BAMI-348368 format. One line per field, with one value per residue (C-alpha): residue in three letters; x, y, z. Coordinates in steps of 0.1 Angstrom, whole numbers, m for minus. Each point is the difference from the previous one (the first is absolute). Layout:
residues N
aa ALA / ... $
x X / ... $
y Y / ... $
z Z / ... $
end
This chain:
residues 449
aa MET / SER / GLN / MET / HIS / GLN / GLN / ALA / ALA / LEU / SER / ASN / CYS / PRO / SER / CYS / ALA / GLU / PRO / LEU / GLU / SER / GLY / ASP / ARG / PHE / CYS / GLY / ALA / CYS / GLY / TYR / ASP / LEU / SER / ALA / SER / ALA / ALA / PRO / SER / GLY / ASP / THR / PRO / THR / LEU / THR / MET / ASN / ASN / GLY / SER / VAL / PRO / ARG / PRO / SER / SER / PRO / ALA / GLU / ASP / GLU / GLY / ALA / ARG / GLY / ALA / VAL / TRP / PRO / ARG / ALA / GLN / GLN / GLN / GLU / ALA / ALA / ALA / HIS / PRO / SER / GLY / THR / HIS / LEU / PRO / THR / ASP / LEU / PRO / GLY / MET / ASP / SER / ASP / GLY / SER / PRO / LEU / PRO / SER / PRO / THR / ALA / PRO / GLY / ALA / PRO / GLY / PRO / GLY / VAL / ARG / PHE / ASP / ARG / PRO / ASP / GLU / PRO / ASP / GLU / TYR / PRO / LEU / GLN / ALA / PRO / ASP / PRO / ARG / VAL / ALA / ALA / GLU / SER / GLY / ALA / PRO / GLY / GLU / SER / ALA / ALA / MET / CYS / VAL / ALA / CYS / ARG / ALA / GLY / ARG / VAL / ASP / SER / ASP / GLY / TYR / CYS / GLU / ASN / CYS / GLY / HIS / ALA / GLN / PRO / ARG / GLU / ARG / ASP / HIS / MET / GLU / GLN / GLU / SER / GLY / PRO / VAL / ALA / ALA / VAL / SER / ASP / ARG / GLY / LEU / ARG / HIS / HIS / ARG / ASN / GLU / ASP / ALA / PHE / ALA / VAL / GLY / THR / THR / ALA / LEU / PRO / ASP / GLY / SER / ALA / ALA / THR / VAL / ALA / ILE / VAL / CYS / ASP / GLY / VAL / SER / SER / ALA / THR / ARG / PRO / ASP / ASP / ALA / SER / LEU / ALA / ALA / SER / ARG / ALA / ALA / SER / GLU / CYS / LEU / LEU / ALA / ALA / LEU / PRO / ARG / GLY / THR / HIS / PRO / GLN / GLN / ALA / MET / HIS / GLU / ALA / ILE / VAL / ALA / ALA / SER / HIS / ALA / VAL / ASP / ALA / LEU / ALA / GLU / GLU / PRO / ALA / SER / ALA / ARG / GLU / HIS / SER / PRO / HIS / GLN / ASN / ALA / PRO / ALA / CYS / THR / LEU / VAL / GLY / ALA / VAL / VAL / THR / ALA / GLY / LEU / LEU / VAL / VAL / GLY / TRP / VAL / GLY / ASP / SER / ARG / ALA / TYR / TRP / VAL / PRO / LEU / ASP / ARG / THR / ALA / PRO / PRO / ALA / ARG / LEU / THR / GLU / ASP / ASP / SER / TRP / ALA / ALA / GLN / MET / VAL / ALA / ALA / GLY / LEU / MET / SER / GLU / ALA / GLU / ALA / TYR / ALA / ASP / GLU / ARG / ALA / HIS / ALA / ILE / THR / GLY / TRP / LEU / GLY / ALA / ASP / ALA / TYR / GLU / LEU / GLU / PRO / HIS / THR / ALA / SER / PHE / LYS / PRO / ASP / ARG / PRO / GLY / VAL / VAL / VAL / VAL / CYS / THR / ASP / GLY / LEU / TRP / ASN / TYR / ALA / GLU / SER / ALA / GLU / GLU / MET / ALA / GLY / VAL / LEU / PRO / LEU / ASP / ALA / ALA / ALA / ARG / PRO / LEU / HIS / SER / ALA / GLN / VAL / LEU / VAL / GLY / HIS / ALA / LEU / ASP / GLY / GLY / GLY / HIS / ASP / ASN / VAL / THR / VAL / ALA / VAL / VAL / PRO / PHE / PRO / ALA / PRO / PRO / GLN / GLY / ALA / GLY / SER / ALA $
x 183 / 22 / 31 / 1 / m6 / 28 / 23 / m3 / 3 / 33 / 31 / 26 / 2 / m3 / 31 / 26 / m12 / 2 / m23 / m28 / m22 / m35 / m21 / 34 / m12 / 39 / 29 / 21 / 36 / m8 / m31 / m20 / m39 / m13 / m41 / 12 / 7 / m37 / m13 / 14 / 5 / 1 / 25 / 35 / 21 / 25 / 37 / 19 / 33 / 31 / 18 / m16 / 12 / m23 / m3 / 13 / m13 / m16 / 15 / m25 / m7 / m16 / m15 / m16 / m7 / m17 / m22 / m27 / m3 / m23 / 20 / m20 / 5 / 14 / m17 / 0 / 17 / m15 / 25 / m5 / 3 / 34 / 18 / m2 / 31 / 25 / m9 / 17 / m5 / 2 / m25 / m31 / m18 / 14 / m23 / 6 / 5 / m39 / m13 / m1 / 16 / 34 / 3 / 5 / 37 / 19 / 17 / 36 / 28 / m29 / m2 / m27 / m8 / 9 / 25 / 12 / 16 / 5 / 36 / 9 / 30 / 27 / 25 / 39 / 21 / 28 / 2 / 32 / 26 / m6 / 25 / 34 / m5 / 34 / m10 / m34 / 25 / 20 / m25 / m22 / 33 / 19 / 19 / 18 / 32 / 10 / 37 / 19 / 19 / 37 / 14 / m16 / m9 / m29 / m31 / m23 / 5 / m31 / m9 / 16 / 33 / 6 / 10 / m34 / 23 / 31 / m12 / 27 / m1 / 2 / 23 / m22 / m4 / 32 / 23 / 13 / m9 / 16 / m5 / 12 / m6 / 17 / 40 / m8 / m6 / m7 / 4 / m16 / 8 / m18 / 35 / 4 / m1 / m28 / m35 / m10 / 11 / 4 / 14 / m17 / 9 / m10 / 13 / m12 / 12 / m13 / 4 / 19 / m14 / 26 / m11 / 29 / m6 / 6 / 1 / m14 / 10 / m15 / 17 / m15 / 9 / m26 / 10 / m6 / 0 / m25 / m37 / m12 / 33 / m15 / m24 / 21 / 25 / m29 / m13 / 32 / 9 / m30 / m5 / 30 / 1 / m29 / 13 / 28 / m17 / m23 / 30 / 22 / m24 / m7 / 36 / 11 / 35 / 7 / 17 / m25 / m28 / 20 / 2 / m43 / m4 / 19 / m25 / m30 / 9 / 13 / m41 / m13 / 21 / m13 / m35 / 1 / 5 / m35 / m18 / m32 / 9 / m19 / 28 / 24 / m16 / 1 / 38 / 17 / 32 / 0 / 24 / m6 / 6 / 30 / 21 / 35 / m1 / 26 / m10 / 16 / m10 / 19 / m4 / 23 / 28 / m1 / m7 / m15 / m3 / m25 / 4 / m11 / 13 / 22 / m12 / 29 / 4 / 32 / 17 / 18 / 15 / m6 / 33 / 13 / 35 / m11 / m8 / m35 / m13 / m22 / m27 / m18 / 10 / m19 / m17 / 11 / 21 / 29 / m1 / m1 / 28 / 22 / m11 / 13 / 37 / m7 / 0 / 9 / m23 / 7 / m2 / m31 / m16 / 9 / m17 / m38 / m10 / 13 / m34 / m21 / m14 / 1 / m25 / m32 / m36 / m23 / m27 / 30 / 34 / 21 / m2 / m1 / 30 / m2 / 30 / 7 / 30 / 4 / 28 / 5 / 15 / 23 / m2 / m29 / m7 / m23 / m17 / m10 / m23 / m2 / m15 / 30 / m13 / 24 / 26 / 7 / 13 / 19 / 7 / 26 / 0 / 23 / m17 / m34 / 18 / 10 / m31 / m17 / m2 / 18 / m31 / m22 / m7 / m16 / m16 / m12 / m23 / 24 / 27 / m25 / m9 / 38 / 2 / m24 / 7 / 38 / m18 / m18 / 27 / 21 / m28 / m27 / m1 / m21 / m24 / 16 / m8 / 16 / m9 / 26 / 2 / 15 / 26 / m10 / m41 / m3 / m23 / m35 / m17 / 35 / 0 / 24 / 13 $
y 683 / 31 / m12 / m33 / 16 / 27 / m26 / m20 / 29 / 5 / m25 / 25 / 20 / 37 / 7 / m24 / m21 / m34 / m27 / m4 / m32 / 3 / 9 / 20 / 30 / 11 / m1 / m30 / 23 / 35 / m5 / 21 / 2 / m14 / 10 / 37 / 2 / m14 / 38 / 19 / 39 / 31 / 15 / m1 / m31 / 11 / m11 / m16 / 15 / m11 / 24 / 28 / m13 / 2 / m34 / m20 / m9 / m29 / m28 / m18 / m27 / 21 / 13 / m24 / m17 / 34 / m1 / m12 / 26 / 34 / 32 / 33 / 15 / 35 / 30 / 13 / 38 / 20 / 14 / 37 / m8 / 7 / m26 / m10 / 5 / m25 / m21 / m14 / m33 / 22 / 24 / m28 / m4 / m32 / m31 / m23 / m34 / m3 / 24 / 27 / 31 / 9 / 27 / 37 / 7 / 6 / 40 / m4 / m10 / m16 / m39 / m21 / m34 / m12 / 10 / 39 / 21 / 27 / m8 / 19 / 16 / m22 / 7 / 8 / m39 / 20 / 29 / 27 / 0 / 27 / 29 / 0 / 25 / 16 / 10 / 14 / 19 / 13 / 9 / 21 / 17 / 12 / 28 / m29 / m10 / m32 / m13 / m8 / m31 / 4 / m24 / 8 / 37 / m4 / m19 / 3 / m20 / m18 / m3 / m38 / 19 / m5 / 16 / m5 / 3 / m18 / m23 / 16 / m6 / 32 / 7 / m1 / 24 / m10 / m17 / 36 / 28 / 34 / 24 / 32 / 19 / 29 / m8 / m37 / m19 / m41 / m20 / m36 / m26 / m37 / m7 / m21 / m33 / 0 / m2 / 27 / 27 / m13 / 29 / 28 / 37 / 29 / 31 / 34 / 29 / 14 / 25 / m6 / 16 / 33 / 3 / m11 / m25 / m39 / m23 / m35 / m27 / m38 / m30 / m36 / m30 / m29 / m34 / m15 / m38 / 15 / m1 / 35 / 20 / 33 / m1 / m3 / 29 / 25 / m6 / 4 / 31 / 18 / m14 / 17 / 29 / 11 / m11 / 20 / 34 / 0 / m10 / 29 / 29 / m14 / 4 / m32 / m10 / m7 / m36 / m5 / 9 / m24 / m28 / 5 / 2 / m35 / m17 / 14 / m12 / m32 / m2 / 12 / m32 / m21 / 8 / m11 / m36 / m2 / m12 / m26 / m37 / m9 / 16 / m21 / m27 / 8 / 11 / m21 / 5 / 45 / 16 / 32 / 35 / 17 / 22 / 20 / 38 / 29 / 36 / 38 / 23 / 39 / 31 / 28 / m17 / m38 / m27 / m33 / m31 / m32 / m35 / m39 / m17 / 7 / 29 / 30 / 35 / 18 / 29 / 24 / 36 / 26 / 3 / m30 / 5 / m10 / m39 / m14 / m29 / m29 / 6 / m29 / m38 / m28 / m31 / m20 / m31 / 17 / 23 / m24 / m15 / 31 / 8 / m33 / 4 / m35 / 16 / 34 / 25 / m10 / m35 / m5 / 24 / m20 / m30 / m14 / 8 / 33 / 18 / m24 / 22 / m5 / 30 / 10 / 12 / m28 / m18 / m31 / 20 / m15 / 32 / 38 / 14 / 37 / 21 / 34 / 25 / 36 / 20 / 35 / 8 / 32 / 7 / 2 / m35 / m21 / m27 / m34 / m23 / m27 / m41 / m27 / 6 / 31 / m7 / m37 / 27 / 25 / m23 / 20 / 34 / 16 / m18 / 14 / 35 / m3 / m6 / 27 / 40 / 24 / 23 / m30 / 28 / 24 / m25 / m33 / m12 / 0 / m14 / m31 / m2 / m6 / m22 / m24 / 0 / m8 / m30 / m10 / 10 / m29 / m25 / 9 / m37 / 13 / 27 / 34 / 27 / 26 / 39 / 24 / 27 / 30 / 8 / 19 / 3 / 35 / 26 / m2 / 9 / m1 / m36 / m6 / 18 $
z 757 / m5 / 15 / m14 / m33 / 5 / 12 / m29 / m25 / 14 / m16 / 10 / 35 / m6 / 25 / m10 / m34 / 16 / m15 / 23 / 12 / m5 / 32 / 13 / 23 / 5 / m19 / 11 / m11 / 14 / 19 / m17 / 12 / m42 / 13 / 2 / m39 / m10 / 1 / m21 / 16 / m20 / 16 / m6 / 11 / 27 / m9 / 26 / 3 / 9 / 24 / m18 / m34 / m36 / m2 / m31 / m32 / m3 / m21 / m29 / 20 / 31 / m25 / m14 / 34 / 6 / m24 / 22 / 15 / m6 / m3 / m4 / m32 / m2 / m9 / m34 / m2 / m29 / m27 / 16 / 34 / 16 / 12 / 42 / 17 / 12 / 28 / 28 / 15 / 33 / m14 / 0 / 33 / 19 / 11 / 24 / m3 / 15 / m22 / 18 / m5 / 15 / 32 / m11 / m11 / 32 / 0 / m12 / 21 / 26 / 7 / m22 / m16 / m33 / m23 / 6 / m32 / 23 / 9 / 35 / 6 / 12 / 22 / m19 / 0 / m5 / 18 / m4 / 23 / 28 / m4 / 17 / 30 / m3 / m38 / 22 / 21 / m27 / m17 / 26 / 12 / m31 / 21 / 16 / m18 / 3 / 9 / m28 / m2 / 11 / m24 / m38 / 16 / m24 / 13 / 36 / 28 / 10 / 37 / m2 / m3 / m37 / m31 / m25 / m27 / 3 / 31 / 22 / 39 / 17 / 28 / 32 / 28 / 16 / m29 / 5 / 27 / 8 / 23 / 16 / 34 / 3 / 2 / m1 / m29 / m7 / m31 / m2 / m30 / m8 / m16 / m31 / 11 / 29 / m12 / 30 / 22 / 34 / 14 / 16 / 15 / 19 / 0 / 20 / 19 / 31 / 30 / 34 / 29 / m4 / m34 / m16 / m32 / 2 / m31 / m1 / m21 / m1 / m24 / 0 / m19 / 1 / 7 / m32 / 17 / 16 / m6 / m13 / 4 / m16 / 20 / 32 / m7 / m12 / 35 / 17 / m18 / 7 / 37 / 4 / m12 / 15 / 28 / m4 / m8 / 25 / 28 / m9 / 0 / 39 / 12 / m3 / m3 / m40 / 13 / 22 / m24 / m28 / 21 / 7 / m38 / m8 / 28 / m14 / m37 / 15 / 18 / m38 / m12 / 26 / m9 / m34 / 11 / 21 / m28 / m1 / 13 / m28 / m25 / 20 / m13 / m36 / 0 / 29 / m9 / m5 / 30 / 15 / m20 / 4 / m8 / 10 / 13 / m2 / 11 / 7 / 17 / m7 / 22 / 2 / 19 / 1 / m22 / 13 / m21 / 13 / m20 / 1 / m28 / m24 / m18 / 7 / 6 / m9 / 3 / m26 / 10 / m27 / m1 / m17 / 14 / 38 / m2 / m3 / 26 / 2 / 32 / 1 / 5 / m20 / 21 / m25 / m1 / m14 / 28 / 24 / m13 / m3 / 39 / 5 / m12 / m22 / m35 / m13 / m15 / m32 / 4 / 20 / m26 / m25 / 14 / m14 / 32 / 7 / m7 / 27 / 25 / 35 / 11 / m15 / 8 / 2 / 23 / m8 / 8 / 30 / 20 / m11 / 9 / m15 / m8 / 9 / m3 / 3 / m16 / m3 / m32 / 7 / m40 / m24 / m21 / m16 / 16 / m25 / 12 / m21 / m7 / m7 / m40 / 2 / 23 / m20 / m28 / 25 / 30 / 17 / 12 / m25 / m28 / 14 / m1 / m35 / m18 / 21 / m19 / 17 / 2 / 19 / 28 / m26 / m17 / 18 / m27 / m23 / 18 / 7 / m36 / m9 / 26 / m7 / m39 / 13 / 12 / m32 / m20 / 21 / m6 / 21 / 17 / 27 / 4 / 8 / 29 / 14 / 16 / 4 / 28 / 4 / 31 / 19 / m2 / m17 / 16 / 5 / m28 / m29 / m20 / m31 / m25 $
end
């Protein structure tokens, strides 16, 4: 009977204020259990919170619909009593939907059911960029002086080879190279038109079995139409120089040592073509690396030159009244035309095919024919060993002698710099490399002045 009486006493749902029919045990709109509101409880009713928010104030219509519910009356406080502190909804003990107490709150950060107010630490969604290792390296080594830009002379050069101030690309190691070894010196420059230096050189001194000195100079010019010409010239110059410096102290005749050095250089360049088959599949049209070579060996009384290709060696006596001479013959189309008597030298070298070489070092060379020649000059002088990047601007022996400084024997490095500068001033269309070797070789231990 009490249940029937409770249903009859309720005209609206205490939960959603929807009208009720007589005999309803559950609200048809929200499913509220109408029998639960029959017995008024002395405890404070549990407030349903959406996502932890405070419920909105009820409208007058909702208040009118909820008049049937019995709400506990707040206790009156005495005037002298201090007002109670403000309580947040989270300060009140919660009840589960079946009326049982909620589980004890979990420790902050630990997973638990229900609404959580202990916001866990969230990862940073926008992490800062990692510090630049270049800056870290600089800060870790304050004593090291950073390279300065060659263009603006103010900015530092980063590890990529660019100025941090003006952005100018800095010269690479092989763009300009200079070396002096005792009485011999060499200079190589990229030139003004090429994007890299495909020339290479090697200079050095050693002692013959009798204790006298020997000077060695090797100059190589990479074939631009071949693959990796810069690697070819570097490998050839190193192999030839190492072979000469090892053979001469053993007593090998300088001319025979030069021949063996050219063969060793050829093998070094050939080895560059031994690449995996997969590399050929990706670049089937690549040809073998190739280069030219010219070298000189100077002793106390003997001058030996060797070459393959169109790099040259010139003889310039210190007494400029004596005639200079070109010591090599090009392996080129123009030289063949002149040798066959089909063209004059002027006509042949004016042809666009003049610089097409007929001999070179490389796996695809027709046949290796090292050229060697020995001379016994009767007076002191200087041997100029160079690539076509120089002799294009001083082709004849007289022209080469005209641009070589008079003190070349005493200042070989300065003279090599002057010759390279002459080619650059003329246009610098090609890489420029030159070695200056005084003759005769000075006594062991003596160097340039």
